N, C-alpha and C positions, 0 to 999 in steps of 0.2 A: 482971648481969643476961646470960645469954648469949641471943639471938636469933639465927633461922636467918632468911638471906637466899634467895631465888630466884633463880632463872635459868634460860632456853632459850635454846636457837635452833636452825637447823636446817642442813645443807650439803645442796650437791645431789648428792653423788655420793660412795663410798668413798674418800677419797682424802686423805693426809698432810697437804701443805699448803690443804686446804680444811679439817681438822679443828679445824689448830693455830689459823692463821687467824680460823676463826671464836670458836672458842673464847677466844682473846684481843680478838677483840674485845668478846665481852659481858662477859669478866672488866670491862676497861677501864669500858662499860658500867656495872655493878655498884659498883665501886672510885670512882668518880668521882661515881655520882650520891647514897652512904652514905656519903662522902666516908669512904672504910677506912684506918686505921693498921693495917699487916700485922701488928704488936704485938698487937694489938686480938684480931687472929684467932684461934680456938683451932680450926678446920680447917676441911678445904671436900671436899666430895664429889662429885664429878662423875662421871656415869654415863651412856652411849653406849647408843645400842638398837644389835639382833643385828645390824644391816648394819652398822654403823662398826666398823670390825678395825685399821684401818692405821696409827693411830697413839696414843699416848694421850693424851690433850685436858689432861693436868695439865704436859706439857710445856710451854704456854702459860704458864703459869704465874709459872715459873723464867724469866719475860722482864721482869718488877716489879719493878725495885730492892725491897730490903728484904724479898722473900718468898722467900729461899732457906730460912729453918726453917722455912714455915708448913707445917703436916701437911697432907696433902692425899694421898687415895685414888682412883681408877679399879673404875669397876665397871660393870653391865650391870643395864641395865631387865629387867623384865618383861617374857616376847614376848606379849604382849597381841594378839588380834588385832585388825586397824583400828584401831589406833594409828599415831601422828603417826612417820613411818619419819624416816632418819636424824637423827635428835635429840641434840642433848645437851643435859644440867642441868647445873645446879648443885646444889649445897646447902652454902654458907657460912656459917660459926657464927661469930659478933662479941661481944665482950664491948663492951656497949653500954649507955647511958642511955634512949637512943630507946624512945619507946613503939613497939608494938605497929603499930597504923594508920601510924605515921611510915616505917617502912622502905622503899625504895623496891626492889620487884623487878623483874626485866628480864626481857618476853621479845623477842625478836627473830624474825624472818624468819616461814618459818611455823609458828613456835613463838608466835604471836600469838593463836593459835586454842586454848592451853593454858590461857589464865587471861584472857579479854579483860576482864574486870572489873577488872584488874589492869596493863591497859595506857596509858604514858604514852610509850612510844617506839616511833619510826617504822625 
């Protein structure tokens, strides 16, 4: 079974270091809370809002040991008026036997507002 694990976070400004650091922190939470083995990952999609253009957030994934061959793609979010600004979103596709309701999604910083019903991080 392939399951999707969602995550999102925000940064304060369009800055390469901020984007990479925030993405690395979000990935760390997603990996730890779901005990993810990179060999079980089918792919990772990372999107950013229109106001983020200083870096490819996928660079953060390459900092994790064993993730070198995991397919990853960066893309832009739909620019919906009044949507959350400076936002990085991740959709990680994982081969797992974990039940859908037991997947631990991660929402950090101002992205908590996207899914307060799934919030269990600070």
